[in-house]
N, C-alpha and C positions, 0 to 999 in steps of 0.2 A: 171898915164897912162890915166885914164879916163878924167881928167882935161885938158889933151893935146889932146883930140879927139879920143881916142881909143873907139871903140863901143863894144868890147868884151874883157874881161880881166879875166884870171884864176889866182888866187893868193892862197897862203897858209897862214894859221894862225900861223904857227910856221915853223921853219927850218926842212926840210925833211932829214931823214937819207939817205945816199947814199946806193947803192947796196953793195958796199965795207963794209960798216958798218954792214949790215945784214949778210955778209959772215964772217966777222971778229968776231963780237960780238955775233951772234946768231947761227953761225955754218951752215948757209945756204950754200948749194952747189953753186959754181960759175956759173953753168949753169942756175941758177934762178936769175933774175935781177928784183927785185920788183920796183925799181925806174924807169927803163926803161919802164916796163909795165904801170906805172902811166903816164909817159910822152906820151906814145902812146894813152892811154885812153883820155888824155886832148886834144891831137891833133885831135883825132877822133871826140871828142865833139865839137871842133871848126869848124869842116867841116860839122856838122849836122845843119839841119834847126832850131833845138831847142837845143842849146848847153847846156843849163841849165838842161833840161830834160835828155839829153844823159849822161852828167857827173853824174847826180843823179842816173841814172839807173846802171851805172858802180859801183858807190859807194855802192849801195844796193846789187849788186852782190858780191862785196868784203865782205860786212857784212855777207851775207849768207854763203860764204865760211868760214869766220872767226868763225861763230857760229857752222858750221857743224864739222870743224876739228881743229880749233884753231891754224893753221900753221902760222908761223911767217911772211911768205910772204903776208899773207892777214890781217895783223895787222892794226888796225884803226890808228896806229901811223903815217902811211903813207897816206891812203886815206881820213881819216876824216879831215885832215888839208885843203883840197882843197875847194875853193868856186869859182864859175863861175858868172861873173857879166856882164849883157848886158844892154847897154844904148839905 
């Protein structure tokens, strides 16, 4: 994407689990949608004047939640994979 002219790209370092996987494998209630929340966080970051800082702030918020309660919807499995690149 960058080589073809994109100025902002958010990518993941590994394949992300779907919300369905969280529901099926971890027993998370269907009303909680971790992947959807991540997509919204990325979209919000892309609208910010400093998308790298905004995504990093969201990731640190998720880390704080993970450390506080260890709930699966805040697992680094999802948010730690993301990186935002600005050209």
